[in-house]
gemmi code that builds the backbone of each chain (N, CA, C; Angstrom):
import gemmi

chains = {
    "A": [
        ("UNK", (82.603, 86.667, 81.652), (82.274, 88.080, 81.416), (81.547, 88.200, 80.083)),
        ("UNK", (80.428, 88.893, 80.115), (79.683, 89.040, 78.874), (79.861, 90.454, 78.334)),
        ("UNK", (79.382, 90.647, 77.118), (79.498, 91.960, 76.482), (78.766, 93.034, 77.287)),
        ("UNK", (77.701, 92.594, 78.014), (76.907, 93.554, 78.799), (77.725, 94.168, 79.945)),
        ("UNK", (78.715, 93.389, 80.416), (79.543, 93.891, 81.514), (80.289, 95.167, 81.141)),
        ("UNK", (80.560, 95.325, 79.853), (81.269, 96.529, 79.408), (80.404, 97.786, 79.523)),
        ("UNK", (79.091, 97.589, 79.697), (78.187, 98.742, 79.756), (77.688, 99.026, 81.178)),
        ("UNK", (78.215, 98.296, 82.160), (77.807, 98.534, 83.541), (78.406, 99.859, 84.022)),
        ("UNK", (77.601, 100.665, 84.736), (78.153, 101.940, 85.209), (79.206, 101.705, 86.310)),
        ("UNK", (80.275, 102.456, 86.270), (81.339, 102.340, 87.277), (81.528, 103.721, 87.889)),
        ("UNK", (81.448, 103.796, 89.223), (81.614, 105.118, 89.831), (83.085, 105.365, 90.155)),
        ("UNK", (83.445, 106.626, 90.095), (84.809, 107.008, 90.446), (84.760, 107.742, 91.778)),
        ("UNK", (85.556, 107.264, 92.711), (85.572, 107.871, 94.044), (86.873, 108.638, 94.251)),
        ("UNK", (86.782, 109.777, 94.937), (88.027, 110.457, 95.313), (88.800, 109.594, 96.318)),
        ("UNK", (90.113, 109.802, 96.380), (90.963, 108.977, 97.257), (90.493, 109.024, 98.713)),
        ("UNK", (90.042, 110.185, 99.172), (89.628, 110.305, 100.571), (88.398, 109.437, 100.857)),
        ("UNK", (87.494, 109.368, 99.867), (86.297, 108.527, 100.053), (86.705, 107.052, 100.114)),
        ("UNK", (87.689, 106.690, 99.289), (88.192, 105.306, 99.299), (88.798, 104.992, 100.666)),
        ("UNK", (89.567, 105.955, 101.186), (90.225, 105.750, 102.480), (89.176, 105.542, 103.579)),
        ("UNK", (88.155, 106.386, 103.577), (87.097, 106.275, 104.590), (86.341, 104.950, 104.453)),
        ("UNK", (86.102, 104.551, 103.201), (85.394, 103.295, 102.942), (86.183, 102.112, 103.525)),
        ("UNK", (87.488, 102.105, 103.231), (88.307, 100.968, 103.675), (88.508, 100.985, 105.190)),
        ("UNK", (88.526, 102.186, 105.764), (88.747, 102.306, 107.199), (87.650, 101.588, 107.993)),
        ("UNK", (86.446, 101.644, 107.483), (85.334, 101.031, 108.206), (85.092, 99.575, 107.853)),
        ("UNK", (85.989, 98.978, 107.101), (85.776, 97.599, 106.647), (87.002, 96.730, 106.945)),
        ("UNK", (86.771, 95.419, 106.953), (87.908, 94.509, 107.004), (88.278, 94.201, 105.542)),
        ("UNK", (89.527, 93.772, 105.295), (89.931, 93.524, 103.908), (89.133, 92.417, 103.215)),
        ("UNK", (88.378, 91.630, 104.007), (87.550, 90.574, 103.400), (86.298, 91.132, 102.747)),
        ("UNK", (86.009, 92.389, 103.040), (84.730, 92.943, 102.585), (84.807, 93.667, 101.248)),
        ("UNK", (85.978, 93.734, 100.668), (86.107, 94.397, 99.360), (87.311, 93.827, 98.606)),
        ("UNK", (87.343, 94.073, 97.312), (88.521, 93.744, 96.496), (89.298, 95.041, 96.278)),
        ("UNK", (90.586, 94.970, 96.426), (91.437, 96.141, 96.161), (92.450, 95.712, 95.098)),
        ("UNK", (92.334, 96.279, 93.926), (93.146, 95.806, 92.800), (94.013, 96.921, 92.227)),
        ("UNK", (95.287, 96.606, 92.110), (96.251, 97.521, 91.485), (96.442, 97.036, 90.047)),
        ("UNK", (96.036, 97.856, 89.087), (96.083, 97.407, 87.692), (97.293, 97.974, 86.936)),
        ("UNK", (98.233, 98.523, 87.708), (99.411, 99.093, 87.043), (100.418, 97.976, 86.718)),
        ("UNK", (101.538, 98.378, 86.204), (102.583, 97.416, 85.853), (103.356, 96.983, 87.111)),
        ("UNK", (103.951, 95.784, 87.113), (104.652, 95.293, 88.312), (105.692, 96.270, 88.876)),
        ("UNK", (106.424, 96.945, 88.009), (107.453, 97.876, 88.504), (106.828, 99.044, 89.260)),
        ("UNK", (105.644, 99.464, 88.794), (104.955, 100.575, 89.467), (104.435, 100.107, 90.836)),
        ("UNK", (103.903, 98.899, 90.857), (103.423, 98.301, 92.119), (104.587, 98.223, 93.113)),
        ("UNK", (105.722, 97.795, 92.604), (106.907, 97.606, 93.443), (107.365, 98.925, 94.077)),
        ("UNK", (107.225, 100.013, 93.347), (107.672, 101.314, 93.863), (106.750, 101.839, 94.961)),
        ("UNK", (105.540, 101.318, 95.034), (104.620, 101.743, 96.087), (103.192, 101.374, 95.743)),
        ("UNK", (102.543, 100.670, 96.668), (101.143, 100.293, 96.442), (100.370, 100.405, 97.745)),
        ("UNK", (99.054, 100.402, 97.638), (98.220, 100.448, 98.840), (98.355, 99.110, 99.569)),
        ("UNK", (98.505, 99.132, 100.897), (98.641, 97.878, 101.624), (97.472, 96.932, 101.340)),
        ("UNK", (97.810, 95.726, 100.982), (96.771, 94.709, 100.741), (96.268, 94.653, 99.313)),
        ("UNK", (96.775, 95.543, 98.443), (96.292, 95.541, 97.052), (96.799, 94.313, 96.303)),
        ("UNK", (95.934, 93.782, 95.470), (96.328, 92.649, 94.633), (96.769, 93.185, 93.286)),
        ("UNK", (97.938, 92.756, 92.844), (98.445, 93.227, 91.552), (97.870, 92.382, 90.414)),
        ("UNK", (97.075, 93.023, 89.584), (96.600, 92.377, 88.344), (96.749, 93.421, 87.237)),
        ("UNK", (97.885, 93.412, 86.540), (98.081, 94.423, 85.495), (96.915, 94.430, 84.503)),
        ("UNK", (96.586, 95.616, 84.044), (95.412, 95.798, 83.182), (95.349, 94.771, 82.045)),
        ("UNK", (96.499, 94.501, 81.438), (96.531, 93.573, 80.317), (96.166, 92.141, 80.700)),
        ("UNK", (96.267, 91.818, 81.996), (95.976, 90.448, 82.458), (94.584, 90.334, 83.078)),
        ("UNK", (93.933, 91.489, 83.241), (92.684, 91.522, 83.999), (91.625, 90.571, 83.437)),
        ("UNK", (91.490, 90.568, 82.131), (90.455, 89.743, 81.509), (90.657, 88.254, 81.849)),
        ("UNK", (91.919, 87.819, 81.860), (92.205, 86.405, 82.128), (92.211, 86.069, 83.626)),
        ("UNK", (92.289, 87.102, 84.452), (92.398, 86.826, 85.893), (91.185, 87.323, 86.686)),
        ("UNK", (90.079, 87.515, 85.987), (88.875, 88.032, 86.666), (88.393, 87.110, 87.779)),
        ("UNK", (88.733, 85.823, 87.659), (88.281, 84.874, 88.692), (88.925, 85.182, 90.049)),
        ("UNK", (90.002, 85.974, 90.036), (90.672, 86.321, 91.297), (89.959, 87.463, 92.022)),
        ("UNK", (88.972, 88.044, 91.361), (88.232, 89.162, 91.961), (86.825, 88.673, 92.302)),
        ("UNK", (86.468, 88.779, 93.579), (85.153, 88.296, 94.017), (84.053, 89.238, 93.511)),
        ("UNK", (83.174, 88.738, 92.633), (82.143, 89.620, 92.064), (81.073, 90.035, 93.073)),
        ("UNK", (81.052, 89.380, 94.220), (80.039, 89.712, 95.227), (80.473, 90.824, 96.182)),
        ("UNK", (81.666, 91.341, 95.967), (82.155, 92.401, 96.859), (82.446, 93.652, 96.036)),
        ("UNK", (82.367, 94.816, 96.687), (82.749, 96.025, 95.960), (84.233, 95.962, 95.577)),
        ("UNK", (84.558, 96.491, 94.437), (85.954, 96.441, 93.972), (86.506, 97.852, 93.792)),
        ("UNK", (87.652, 98.072, 94.389), (88.335, 99.359, 94.228), (89.529, 99.118, 93.312)),
        ("UNK", (89.603, 99.896, 92.273), (90.681, 99.728, 91.289), (91.464, 101.028, 91.172)),
        ("UNK", (92.762, 100.904, 91.076), (93.559, 102.100, 90.788), (94.705, 101.724, 89.868)),
    ],
    "B": [
        ("UNK", (89.541, 104.516, 91.526), (89.883, 105.630, 92.433), (90.370, 106.812, 91.595)),
        ("UNK", (89.712, 107.933, 91.838), (90.014, 109.135, 91.057), (91.467, 109.585, 91.288)),
        ("UNK", (92.183, 109.789, 90.210), (93.571, 110.256, 90.331), (94.576, 109.139, 90.561)),
        ("UNK", (94.090, 107.901, 90.704), (94.997, 106.766, 90.895), (95.836, 106.919, 92.152)),
        ("UNK", (96.948, 106.251, 92.182), (97.771, 106.247, 93.398), (98.379, 107.616, 93.684)),
        ("UNK", (98.500, 108.454, 92.660), (99.072, 109.791, 92.896), (98.182, 110.635, 93.803)),
        ("UNK", (96.891, 110.309, 93.818), (95.969, 111.077, 94.653), (95.904, 110.515, 96.078)),
        ("UNK", (96.516, 109.375, 96.286), (96.427, 108.676, 97.578), (97.374, 109.303, 98.597)),
        ("UNK", (96.801, 109.771, 99.711), (97.630, 110.410, 100.746), (97.873, 109.467, 101.921)),
        ("UNK", (97.303, 108.285, 101.854), (97.447, 107.358, 102.979), (98.706, 106.508, 102.874)),
        ("UNK", (98.684, 105.396, 103.569), (99.851, 104.519, 103.635), (100.150, 103.850, 102.301)),
        ("UNK", (101.435, 103.646, 102.047), (101.871, 102.869, 100.880), (102.949, 101.910, 101.357)),
        ("UNK", (103.067, 100.805, 100.679), (104.181, 99.899, 100.957), (104.912, 99.615, 99.652)),
        ("UNK", (106.190, 99.325, 99.796), (107.010, 99.058, 98.611), (107.294, 97.567, 98.502)),
        ("UNK", (107.743, 97.151, 97.328), (108.182, 95.773, 97.142), (107.345, 95.006, 96.141)),
        ("UNK", (107.950, 93.958, 95.579), (107.244, 93.122, 94.605), (106.180, 92.251, 95.284)),
        ("UNK", (105.320, 91.607, 94.484), (104.228, 90.812, 95.066), (104.684, 89.680, 95.989)),
        ("UNK", (105.924, 89.205, 95.832), (106.364, 88.110, 96.714), (107.289, 88.600, 97.835)),
        ("UNK", (107.356, 89.903, 98.025), (108.217, 90.468, 99.059), (107.863, 89.935, 100.453)),
        ("UNK", (108.884, 89.501, 101.187), (108.672, 89.030, 102.560), (108.182, 87.599, 102.665)),
        ("UNK", (107.772, 87.016, 101.548), (107.198, 85.658, 101.611), (108.253, 84.586, 101.879)),
        ("UNK", (109.511, 84.928, 101.593), (110.578, 83.943, 101.787), (110.632, 83.475, 103.234)),
        ("UNK", (110.260, 84.380, 104.157), (110.282, 84.027, 105.566), (109.398, 82.802, 105.838)),
        ("UNK", (108.251, 82.741, 105.144), (107.297, 81.654, 105.371), (107.566, 80.431, 104.481)),
        ("UNK", (108.560, 80.555, 103.605), (108.817, 79.475, 102.634), (109.102, 78.117, 103.276)),
        ("UNK", (109.804, 78.054, 104.429), (110.072, 76.717, 104.999), (108.813, 75.988, 105.457)),
        ("UNK", (107.709, 76.692, 105.613), (106.487, 76.054, 106.123), (105.803, 75.248, 105.031)),
        ("UNK", (105.495, 74.010, 105.369), (104.774, 73.162, 104.415), (103.385, 72.803, 104.937)),
        ("UNK", (103.137, 73.127, 106.209), (101.833, 72.827, 106.813), (101.328, 74.080, 107.526)),
        ("UNK", (99.995, 74.205, 107.702), (99.462, 75.378, 108.407), (100.075, 75.541, 109.801)),
        ("UNK", (100.325, 74.418, 110.473), (100.896, 74.495, 111.821), (102.252, 75.196, 111.804)),
        ("UNK", (103.006, 74.969, 110.731), (104.325, 75.612, 110.628), (104.184, 77.106, 110.317)),
        ("UNK", (103.181, 77.440, 109.526), (102.913, 78.869, 109.263), (102.588, 79.579, 110.576)),
        ("UNK", (101.780, 78.907, 111.382), (101.382, 79.486, 112.664), (102.609, 79.705, 113.544)),
        ("UNK", (103.486, 78.712, 113.563), (104.691, 78.820, 114.397), (105.578, 79.971, 113.913)),
        ("UNK", (105.742, 80.078, 112.604), (106.583, 81.157, 112.063), (105.967, 82.525, 112.362)),
        ("UNK", (104.638, 82.614, 112.245), (103.959, 83.878, 112.559), (104.118, 84.203, 114.047)),
        ("UNK", (104.106, 83.162, 114.870), (104.240, 83.340, 116.320), (105.583, 84.013, 116.663)),
        ("UNK", (106.660, 83.595, 115.995), (107.977, 84.207, 116.263), (107.946, 85.721, 115.972)),
        ("UNK", (107.241, 86.097, 114.890), (107.161, 87.522, 114.535), (106.363, 88.301, 115.581)),
        ("UNK", (105.285, 87.669, 116.054), (104.468, 88.330, 117.081), (105.274, 88.512, 118.361)),
        ("UNK", (106.081, 87.527, 118.656), (106.913, 87.626, 119.858), (107.895, 88.799, 119.713)),
        ("UNK", (108.501, 88.905, 118.535), (109.438, 90.002, 118.277), (108.750, 91.349, 118.418)),
        ("UNK", (107.550, 91.460, 117.874), (106.801, 92.724, 117.963), (106.436, 93.026, 119.417)),
        ("UNK", (106.102, 91.990, 120.154), (105.787, 92.168, 121.577), (106.998, 92.752, 122.319)),
        ("UNK", (108.166, 92.187, 122.061), (109.378, 92.681, 122.734), (109.630, 94.140, 122.338)),
        ("UNK", (109.485, 94.426, 121.046), (109.731, 95.780, 120.535), (108.808, 96.804, 121.209)),
        ("UNK", (107.502, 96.527, 121.191), (106.552, 97.490, 121.761), (106.714, 97.593, 123.276)),
        ("UNK", (107.001, 96.463, 123.881), (107.154, 96.443, 125.326), (108.337, 97.319, 125.746)),
        ("UNK", (109.434, 97.174, 125.031), (110.641, 97.958, 125.327), (110.378, 99.449, 125.090)),
        ("UNK", (109.689, 99.769, 124.009), (109.375, 101.174, 123.723), (108.494, 101.763, 124.814)),
        ("UNK", (107.544, 100.982, 125.291), (106.633, 101.500, 126.322), (107.395, 101.817, 127.606)),
        ("UNK", (108.492, 101.116, 127.830), (109.282, 101.395, 129.036), (110.226, 102.574, 128.830)),
        ("UNK", (110.700, 102.719, 127.607), (111.678, 103.771, 127.338), (111.074, 105.167, 127.191)),
        ("UNK", (109.926, 105.232, 126.522), (109.385, 106.546, 126.167), (108.793, 107.256, 127.378)),
        ("UNK", (108.863, 108.587, 127.343), (108.281, 109.350, 128.444), (106.965, 110.008, 128.029)),
        ("UNK", (106.738, 110.147, 126.736), (105.481, 110.712, 126.245), (104.327, 109.796, 126.686)),
        ("UNK", (103.404, 110.346, 127.469), (102.384, 109.506, 128.098), (101.513, 108.763, 127.085)),
        ("UNK", (101.028, 109.502, 126.072), (100.122, 108.870, 125.091), (100.831, 107.746, 124.332)),
        ("UNK", (102.097, 108.014, 123.929), (102.856, 107.005, 123.173), (103.163, 105.801, 124.063)),
        ("UNK", (103.557, 106.104, 125.292), (103.884, 105.044, 126.259), (102.681, 104.107, 126.437)),
        ("UNK", (101.493, 104.739, 126.625), (100.277, 103.945, 126.839), (99.927, 103.110, 125.607)),
        ("UNK", (100.051, 103.740, 124.422), (99.700, 103.004, 123.197), (100.642, 101.822, 122.988)),
        ("UNK", (101.953, 102.052, 123.157), (102.898, 100.941, 122.946), (102.696, 99.832, 123.984)),
        ("UNK", (102.292, 100.244, 125.179), (102.003, 99.232, 126.199), (100.810, 98.374, 125.762)),
        ("UNK", (99.774, 99.060, 125.244), (98.587, 98.324, 124.771), (98.937, 97.417, 123.593)),
        ("UNK", (99.793, 97.926, 122.702), (100.182, 97.113, 121.543), (101.006, 95.902, 121.974)),
        ("UNK", (101.851, 96.123, 122.993), (102.658, 94.996, 123.506), (101.730, 93.906, 124.037)),
        ("UNK", (100.694, 94.333, 124.758), (99.725, 93.371, 125.301), (98.984, 92.681, 124.149)),
        ("UNK", (98.639, 93.491, 123.120), (97.911, 92.931, 121.968), (98.759, 91.885, 121.247)),
        ("UNK", (100.053, 92.156, 121.106), (100.925, 91.194, 120.419), (101.038, 89.897, 121.227)),
        ("UNK", (101.031, 90.063, 122.538), (101.076, 88.874, 123.395), (99.793, 88.062, 123.215)),
        ("UNK", (98.694, 88.807, 123.060), (97.397, 88.145, 122.834), (97.410, 87.408, 121.488)),
        ("UNK", (98.065, 88.028, 120.495), (98.163, 87.365, 119.185), (98.925, 86.050, 119.319)),
        ("UNK", (99.970, 86.075, 120.158), (100.735, 84.839, 120.368), (99.805, 83.759, 120.931)),
        ("UNK", (98.963, 84.187, 121.884), (98.024, 83.225, 122.489), (97.014, 82.742, 121.441)),
        ("UNK", (96.554, 83.678, 120.590), (95.600, 83.307, 119.524), (96.232, 82.269, 118.613)),
        ("UNK", (97.504, 82.520, 118.259), (98.193, 81.592, 117.357), (98.409, 80.241, 118.028)),
        ("UNK", (98.710, 80.266, 119.330), (98.873, 78.994, 120.051), (97.562, 78.215, 120.022)),
        ("UNK", (96.440, 78.956, 120.194), (95.122, 78.320, 120.150), (94.826, 77.735, 118.777)),
        ("UNK", (95.179, 78.507, 117.738), (94.971, 78.014, 116.372), (95.801, 76.760, 116.128)),
        ("UNK", (97.020, 76.790, 116.670), (97.894, 75.618, 116.516), (97.211, 74.387, 117.118)),
        ("UNK", (96.653, 74.559, 118.316), (95.978, 73.420, 118.964), (94.814, 72.912, 118.105)),
        ("UNK", (94.033, 73.876, 117.567), (92.900, 73.486, 116.719), (93.371, 72.702, 115.501)),
        ("UNK", (94.382, 73.244, 114.844), (94.844, 72.652, 113.588), (95.545, 71.317, 113.809)),
        ("UNK", (96.305, 71.254, 114.908), (97.068, 70.031, 115.161), (96.218, 69.000, 115.902)),
        ("UNK", (95.034, 69.419, 116.348), (94.187, 68.500, 117.115), (94.845, 68.122, 118.422)),
        ("UNK", (95.559, 69.103, 118.984), (96.308, 68.836, 120.197), (95.640, 69.512, 121.388)),
        ("UNK", (95.813, 68.951, 122.543), (95.251, 69.575, 123.739), (96.311, 70.375, 124.477)),
        ("UNK", (97.502, 70.362, 123.947), (98.590, 71.040, 124.645), (99.433, 71.859, 123.665)),
        ("UNK", (100.027, 72.937, 124.184), (100.937, 73.725, 123.346), (102.384, 73.486, 123.810)),
        ("UNK", (102.575, 72.432, 124.586), (103.923, 72.145, 125.088), (104.894, 72.006, 123.915)),
        ("UNK", (105.982, 72.733, 124.025), (107.009, 72.659, 122.974), (106.754, 73.575, 121.797)),
        ("UNK", (105.539, 74.131, 121.723), (105.219, 75.029, 120.609), (105.910, 76.380, 120.838)),
        ("UNK", (106.508, 77.001, 119.879), (106.540, 76.650, 118.461), (107.796, 75.875, 118.039)),
        ("UNK", (108.773, 75.785, 118.971), (110.070, 75.192, 118.588), (109.926, 73.763, 118.067)),
        ("UNK", (108.984, 73.017, 118.673), (108.838, 71.618, 118.253), (108.225, 71.510, 116.858)),
        ("UNK", (107.537, 72.567, 116.447), (106.863, 72.548, 115.140), (107.846, 72.925, 114.042)),
        ("UNK", (108.530, 74.033, 114.273), (109.554, 74.488, 113.321), (110.464, 75.476, 114.063)),
        ("UNK", (111.774, 75.309, 113.930), (112.647, 76.261, 114.629), (112.598, 77.631, 113.953)),
        ("UNK", (112.904, 78.652, 114.720), (112.929, 79.993, 114.134), (113.972, 80.041, 113.018)),
        ("UNK", (113.613, 80.556, 111.843), (114.572, 80.582, 110.741), (115.649, 81.652, 110.893)),
        ("UNK", (115.503, 82.498, 111.898), (116.448, 83.603, 112.080), (117.170, 83.466, 113.408)),
        ("UNK", (118.413, 83.985, 113.424), (119.116, 84.064, 114.707), (118.721, 85.390, 115.349)),
        ("UNK", (118.369, 85.370, 116.597), (117.914, 86.595, 117.250), (116.456, 86.837, 116.921)),
        ("UNK", (115.895, 87.819, 117.627), (114.468, 88.089, 117.463), (114.217, 88.976, 116.251)),
        ("UNK", (113.255, 88.590, 115.443), (112.790, 89.492, 114.386), (111.306, 89.741, 114.608)),
        ("UNK", (110.826, 90.810, 114.001), (109.425, 91.156, 114.262), (108.678, 91.379, 112.965)),
        ("UNK", (107.389, 91.684, 113.110), (106.577, 91.930, 111.931), (107.208, 93.064, 111.129)),
        ("UNK", (107.207, 92.915, 109.835), (107.887, 93.882, 108.979), (109.276, 93.375, 108.618)),
        ("UNK", (109.690, 92.274, 109.276), (110.947, 91.628, 108.926), (112.201, 92.258, 109.505)),
        ("UNK", (112.048, 93.219, 110.426), (113.228, 93.882, 111.011), (113.710, 93.128, 112.247)),
        ("UNK", (115.024, 93.267, 112.506), (115.573, 92.687, 113.737), (115.209, 93.596, 114.907)),
        ("UNK", (114.737, 92.983, 115.979), (114.273, 93.763, 117.126), (115.402, 94.602, 117.705)),
        ("UNK", (116.562, 93.993, 117.929), (117.655, 94.724, 118.583), (118.117, 95.909, 117.732)),
        ("UNK", (118.216, 95.696, 116.431), (118.660, 96.791, 115.545), (117.637, 97.918, 115.509)),
        ("UNK", (116.379, 97.547, 115.516), (115.323, 98.569, 115.441), (115.261, 99.358, 116.750)),
        ("UNK", (115.461, 98.663, 117.861), (115.469, 99.370, 119.145), (116.677, 100.296, 119.228)),
        ("UNK", (117.801, 99.867, 118.672), (118.989, 100.739, 118.631), (118.677, 101.994, 117.817)),
        ("UNK", (118.023, 101.779, 116.693), (117.665, 102.904, 115.822), (116.769, 103.896, 116.570)),
        ("UNK", (115.864, 103.370, 117.397), (114.870, 104.213, 118.071), (115.461, 105.070, 119.196)),
        ("UNK", (116.673, 104.728, 119.628), (117.276, 105.463, 120.750), (117.409, 106.944, 120.416)),
        ("UNK", (116.857, 107.783, 121.247), (116.988, 109.230, 121.080), (116.114, 109.827, 119.987)),
        ("UNK", (115.332, 108.994, 119.304), (114.463, 109.523, 118.237), (113.216, 110.167, 118.835)),
        ("UNK", (112.618, 111.053, 118.039), (111.362, 111.671, 118.473), (110.232, 110.648, 118.376)),
        ("UNK", (109.207, 110.860, 119.182), (108.053, 109.953, 119.193), (107.448, 109.838, 117.795)),
        ("UNK", (107.380, 110.975, 117.088), (106.782, 110.989, 115.754), (107.533, 110.021, 114.812)),
        ("UNK", (108.881, 110.031, 114.904), (109.686, 109.144, 114.041), (109.437, 107.672, 114.384)),
        ("UNK", (109.317, 107.402, 115.681), (109.099, 106.010, 116.118), (107.707, 105.532, 115.682)),
        ("UNK", (106.730, 106.449, 115.776), (105.375, 106.100, 115.327), (105.382, 105.844, 113.824)),
        ("UNK", (106.103, 106.699, 113.103), (106.228, 106.548, 111.644), (106.775, 105.163, 111.285)),
        ("UNK", (107.842, 104.779, 111.964), (108.460, 103.480, 111.685), (107.501, 102.336, 112.048)),
        ("UNK", (106.860, 102.472, 113.193), (105.941, 101.413, 113.634), (104.801, 101.248, 112.630)),
        ("UNK", (104.316, 102.368, 112.107), (103.237, 102.312, 111.109), (103.736, 101.601, 109.848)),
        ("UNK", (104.958, 101.933, 109.417), (105.516, 101.277, 108.221), (105.626, 99.771, 108.424)),
        ("UNK", (106.086, 99.377, 109.610), (106.259, 97.939, 109.877), (104.916, 97.215, 109.913)),
        ("UNK", (103.936, 97.842, 110.560), (102.610, 97.220, 110.621), (101.981, 97.154, 109.218)),
        ("UNK", (102.193, 98.221, 108.428), (101.627, 98.249, 107.068), (102.254, 97.152, 106.210)),
        ("UNK", (103.574, 96.964, 106.356), (104.238, 95.899, 105.593), (103.727, 94.531, 106.011)),
        ("UNK", (103.542, 94.362, 107.322), (103.043, 93.073, 107.824), (101.616, 92.826, 107.321)),
        ("UNK", (100.800, 93.878, 107.367), (99.411, 93.782, 106.894), (99.388, 93.374, 105.423)),
        ("UNK", (100.214, 94.039, 104.640), (100.298, 93.757, 103.203), (100.767, 92.312, 102.957)),
        ("UNK", (101.812, 91.923, 103.679), (102.355, 90.568, 103.514), (101.316, 89.505, 103.883)),
        ("UNK", (100.625, 89.721, 104.990), (99.666, 88.710, 105.433), (98.500, 88.575, 104.456)),
        ("UNK", (98.088, 89.695, 103.861), (97.012, 89.600, 102.865), (97.503, 88.915, 101.591)),
        ("UNK", (98.752, 89.160, 101.225), (99.292, 88.483, 100.031), (99.460, 86.992, 100.297)),
        ("UNK", (99.898, 86.660, 101.509), (100.035, 85.239, 101.867), (98.665, 84.558, 101.835)),
        ("UNK", (97.672, 85.250, 102.345), (96.317, 84.696, 102.368), (95.834, 84.437, 100.935)),
        ("UNK", (96.112, 85.381, 100.053), (95.669, 85.221, 98.662), (96.411, 84.078, 97.979)),
        ("UNK", (97.665, 83.874, 98.350), (98.469, 82.861, 97.673), (98.157, 81.432, 98.145)),
        ("UNK", (97.825, 81.299, 99.439), (97.605, 79.950, 99.981), (96.307, 79.340, 99.472)),
        ("UNK", (96.328, 78.048, 99.283), (95.104, 77.371, 98.857), (94.387, 76.709, 100.031)),
        ("UNK", (95.174, 76.310, 101.035), (94.599, 75.653, 102.210), (93.757, 76.665, 103.004)),
        ("UNK", (92.433, 76.405, 103.141), (91.584, 77.366, 103.871), (92.035, 77.607, 105.304)),
        ("UNK", (92.667, 76.602, 105.901), (93.124, 76.783, 107.283), (94.304, 77.742, 107.335)),
        ("UNK", (95.179, 77.637, 106.327), (96.305, 78.577, 106.226), (95.782, 79.987, 105.994)),
        ("UNK", (94.751, 80.101, 105.161), (94.153, 81.415, 104.890), (93.614, 82.022, 106.182)),
        ("UNK", (93.023, 81.153, 107.008), (92.424, 81.637, 108.256), (93.482, 82.281, 109.169)),
        ("UNK", (94.679, 81.670, 109.190), (95.762, 82.214, 110.019), (96.024, 83.664, 109.621)),
        ("UNK", (96.139, 83.890, 108.335), (96.491, 85.227, 107.866), (95.306, 86.195, 107.914)),
        ("UNK", (94.092, 85.665, 107.896), (92.915, 86.533, 108.070), (92.929, 87.108, 109.480)),
        ("UNK", (93.148, 86.243, 110.448), (93.173, 86.674, 111.846), (94.242, 87.749, 112.031)),
        ("UNK", (95.429, 87.472, 111.526), (96.548, 88.402, 111.715), (96.298, 89.740, 111.017)),
        ("UNK", (95.770, 89.690, 109.797), (95.583, 90.948, 109.057), (94.520, 91.826, 109.711)),
        ("UNK", (93.491, 91.236, 110.275), (92.462, 92.037, 110.951), (93.072, 92.777, 112.139)),
        ("UNK", (93.907, 92.086, 112.869), (94.523, 92.695, 114.049), (95.472, 93.826, 113.636)),
        ("UNK", (96.227, 93.576, 112.572), (97.175, 94.609, 112.139), (96.476, 95.867, 111.662)),
        ("UNK", (95.323, 95.691, 111.054), (94.567, 96.860, 110.586), (94.183, 97.717, 111.796)),
        ("UNK", (93.796, 97.072, 112.861), (93.430, 97.799, 114.075), (94.652, 98.549, 114.633)),
        ("UNK", (95.805, 97.893, 114.625), (97.025, 98.542, 115.121), (97.372, 99.749, 114.260)),
        ("UNK", (97.224, 99.568, 112.962), (97.536, 100.667, 112.036), (96.651, 101.873, 112.317)),
        ("UNK", (95.370, 101.615, 112.528), (94.437, 102.717, 112.805), (94.831, 103.454, 114.083)),
        ("UNK", (95.217, 102.684, 115.085), (95.545, 103.312, 116.373), (96.850, 104.091, 116.303)),
        ("UNK", (97.841, 103.523, 115.645), (99.127, 104.225, 115.499), (98.945, 105.485, 114.653)),
        ("UNK", (98.149, 105.367, 113.585), (97.937, 106.509, 112.696), (97.208, 107.633, 113.413)),
        ("UNK", (96.231, 107.282, 114.267), (95.509, 108.319, 115.022), (96.454, 109.094, 115.925)),
        ("UNK", (97.336, 108.356, 116.604), (98.265, 109.038, 117.516), (99.240, 109.909, 116.725)),
        ("UNK", (99.700, 109.395, 115.584), (100.625, 110.196, 114.769), (99.940, 111.480, 114.299)),
        ("UNK", (98.668, 111.370, 113.938), (97.918, 112.579, 113.514), (97.855, 113.593, 114.640)),
        ("UNK", (97.679, 113.091, 115.856), (97.632, 114.015, 117.027), (98.970, 114.689, 117.251)),
        ("UNK", (100.059, 113.976, 116.932), (101.401, 114.490, 117.220), (101.925, 115.421, 116.130)),
        ("UNK", (101.239, 115.448, 114.969), (101.771, 116.286, 113.882), (100.823, 117.444, 113.573)),
    ],
}
model = gemmi.Model(1)
for chain_id, residues in chains.items():
    chain = gemmi.Chain(chain_id)
    for i, (resn, *xyz) in enumerate(residues, 1):
        res = gemmi.Residue()
        res.name, res.seqid = resn, gemmi.SeqId(i, " ")
        for name, pos in zip(("N", "CA", "C"), xyz):
            atom = gemmi.Atom()
            atom.name, atom.element = name, gemmi.Element(name[0])
            atom.pos, atom.b_iso = gemmi.Position(*pos), 0.0
            res.add_atom(atom)
        chain.add_residue(res)
    model.add_chain(chain)
structure = gemmi.Structure()
structure.add_model(model)
structure.setup_entities()
């Protein structure tokens, strides 16, 4: 990850748009990442979401496929 | 996602990242994963098949019948994958010869016992049964994607890719019917 990555525009989608997006795709076609804490994930998460707490994201970026759209919550 | 999970009105599943994985822990080879997954598909087949016979609501009856057939097809898909992976021309003895079922009695996707779940469903409204079925499919979908992410063997990943795609389809169909009923 380079410093330029911090300046890439990131769009924010409403939950309904996310739902529609995922409905028309297989889970192989996007990354779905839960960046909350493990206890929050445990209490309820979107099916198929990968838990990568925000504090670990920088070290675990290799787990996110850069060639696919990524949904983060 | 705007508003984070609080804004999400769709399905959610509970549990830590390794929830449900213990079931697959005895498997050391892809063939054993396939066999263990096969037992769950069989349980789901029995569950949906029984519901399709019990329910009188036509739409629900038809959907559960289709799902029962789909689960049976998944069993066949898994048997085929087993043959591919094992380089075998026969499924004789599968899955018992590969790995015995780790549970006594039938269990199904979502980790529930078939007999207990069918007991629970007795006298319940169709909406409640659809709700439960959606939860079980969502848990299975979540588990299979987590298993896929955890496995390093590409063949093992393929098993869970196949299963998760099918479960997503089941979830969509169950959710559509539930929307019609509410």
